[in-house]
N, C-alpha and C positions, 0 to 999 in steps of 0.2 A: 741780562741776556742781550746779545748783540742782535740788532735788527738788520737784516740783510737788504741790499738793494732790491732783490726780488720781492721781499715783503713790502717795501715801499711802493714799488711799481704795481704790485697786486692791490694795495690799498687804493691807489689811484683808479684802478680798473673797477673796484667795487663802487667808488664814488661815481664814476661815469655811468655804471649800470643803474645805480639808484636814481641819478638825475634823469636818465632817459625814461625811467618808469614814472617819475613824478611829473615832469613837465606837461604831458598831455592833459593832466587833471587840474592844473593851476588855473584858477578863474573859469573853470568849466565844471559840469556836473561831476561830483566826486564821491557820491555814495556815502554821505556822512551817517555814521552810527555812533551810539554811545556804548562804551565798554562797561563791564560790571562795576568798575569804580567810577562811572559817570563821565570819564574823560572821553574826548572825541577820537574817533578813528575813521579813516577814509580808505577808499580803494587804492589811493596812492601810497599810503603807509604800507599796506599789505603787499602791493605789487613790488615796491622798492625793496622790502625785506626779503621777499621770495627771490628776487633777482640776485641779491647779494649772497643769500644762503646757498643757492645753486652753484655759484662760482666757488665758494669756499669748500663745499662738499666735494667738488671735482679736483680742486687744486691742493687742498690741505685736509684730506680725509681723517687725519688723526687729531686735528685741532678741534677744540670745543667751539660751540656757537652759543652766544647768549643774546637773544633778540627780544626787543620790546613786544613784538606782536606774536611771535611763534615760539617763544620760550627757549629752553635749553636743550642743546644736543651735546651729550657728554663726549669728551675726547680723552686721549691717552698721552698727549705730548707735553702737558703742562702749560699749553698755550690756549687762549680763548679769544675769538673774535667777538667783540661786543658791539651790537648794532642798535642804533635808534634811527629808523628810516626817515622819520620827520620829527625832529625835536622842535616843538612849536606848532602843533597841529592847529591850534586856534588861530595863529597868524596865517597859516596856509589856507584855512577855509574862509578867512575874511579877505583873501587876496593880497595879503601883505607879505612881501618877500624878505621877511626877517626870521624865517625858520631855517633849519639846516639839517642835513644828514650827518650823523655822528658815527664814526667807525673807529674802534679802538682795537689794538692788539695788546692783550694782557698776558704777561708771563709770570707764572707762580704768584699771581695775585697783584702784580705791579703793572700799571699802565706804561707801556714802552713805546707805543706808536699811536698817534691820533690824527684823524682827519675831520675837519669841519668843512662841509661843502654846502654852499648856497647855490642851488642849481638854476635859479632864475636870473640872478645877478652875475652868475658865473664867477663866483668868488670862492677860493679854496685855500684853507690853511692846512698845512701838514707839519706835525711835530714829531720828532723822534728823539728819544733820550740820547744825550751826548752830541746832538747836532742842532744847528740853528733852525728855528722855525721858518718856514717859507709861506708867503702869501702870494698866490698866483706866480710862483716860481722865484720871487725876490725875497730877501730876508725881511722878516717882520720884527719890529722892535717895540717893546713897551716904552712908556715915557716915565721919566722921573717925576716924583711928586714930593717936593721938599716939605710940604705942610699939608696935613690931613684936612685942614680947614679949606683948602683949595681943591679938594678932590671931587671928581665926578663919580658918583656911586650909582650902581644899577642893581635892580632885582626884578624878577619876572612879575611877582605879585605879592604884596604883603599878606594876602589871604591864604597863602601857602604856609605861613608860619603858625605855630601854635602860640598860645598866649605868652609864654615865657620867651620864646624866640622873637615874637613881635616886639615885646618890651625891649629886648636886647637890640634889635635892629633899629628901633626908634631912637635909642640912646646913641647909637653910632650915627644915624642919619642927622641928628641934631648938631653933630660936629663937623659935617662936610659942607661943601659949597652948594651942591645940588644933587638931586636924585632923579634917575630915569627909570620909569616903570615899563614893563614889557621887554621883550627881546629874547627870552630863553637863551639858547646856546649862542646866538649871534652876539650877545654882550661879551662873551669870552673872546671871540674874535676881535671885538673892539678893544679889549684890554691888550691882547697880543699885538695889535697894530698901533697902540698908543692913542686911541680915541677915547677910551674910558680909563679910569684909575682903579676902581674896585668893583667887584661883584660879590654879593653875599646872598646865599640862598640856603634853604633847608628842605628836607623831604625829598631829596633827589635819590634816584636809584643809580646803580652802577652804569647803566647805559646812558644816563644823563650827564655823567661827569668824566668817565674814564678817558674818552678821547681828548678832553680839554686839558688834562694835566700836562702831557708833553708839549702841547701847543703853547700854552701860557708860559711854561717854564723854559722852553727852548727860545722864547722871545725875550727872556730876561726877567720874567715875573716869578711869582711864587703862588702855588696853590696848596691849601691845607684845610683841615677841618677847624671847627670852632675852638678846639683845644690847642691848635698849632701843630697837630700831627699830620704826617703825610697821608695823602688819599690813596687807599688801596681797595681791593675787592671787599674788604671787611668793614669799610667805613660806613657810618650810619646815615650819611647824606646831608650833613651840615657842611657847607662848602664856602670857602673864601678864595677869591682870585684877586691878587694884588699886582698891579703893574710894577710897583716899586717895592721890592722886598723889605726895604727899610721901614715901611709903614705897617708891616704886619703886626708887630707888637702893640702898636697903638690901636689897631683894629681889634685885636684880641682883648685888650683891656676894655675897650668900649662895649664889646659884646658880653663881657663877663659880669653881667648885672641881672641875670635872670633870677627872679624871685626877690629882688631888692627894690625898694622904693615903690 
């Protein structure tokens, strides 16, 4: 599917609206609650998603909406706007500006446009299939990593892995230079901009990764699942982002050890 300039401009509008809703709550009272799955949610999460949904309903009434906080609105166009108003709510509530708003346009199950917006630092990545990724309006580029032993690896938390996934991650971790913990979606911006080499995570939902695929790949990297398959709306949430696509096979080999040893 071709992403139009108007779709890109609209995605920017959504990010602007989310940021305007979030900023008044940052390092201020934010109405923290626990959801049914014990994950945190704030007034900022809800306000940002409401602002984005209202714009989509007005501009694209036939498109579906898939949001973390307010669920699914069915559509008839084959397109869905996938929203995570604050990816990294724990960072947000602790006053750390390494969370982000994620906005994806998914067409027939494939992520074709993605925005990662950090509204406090005013950093924005936008990726579109077939176009170079932009970081604050300038091209973003991943970096080459000629040796996995020199790679900088990131993950949000090993506690999010099950036992087999944790064993696989630790096997990969043993073969890299260093590991960074925390960061949620901000790590993927780091891969796109050449600050990190690899992100590996599991247990993600569509709203956690859909926006990141066009961003990383448009900057020269590759995203896939732990079997090496492309990420789609049907993916189970095991995610790899590699700045240097040449390292993906080595990453997959290192992770292919669940249940062994």
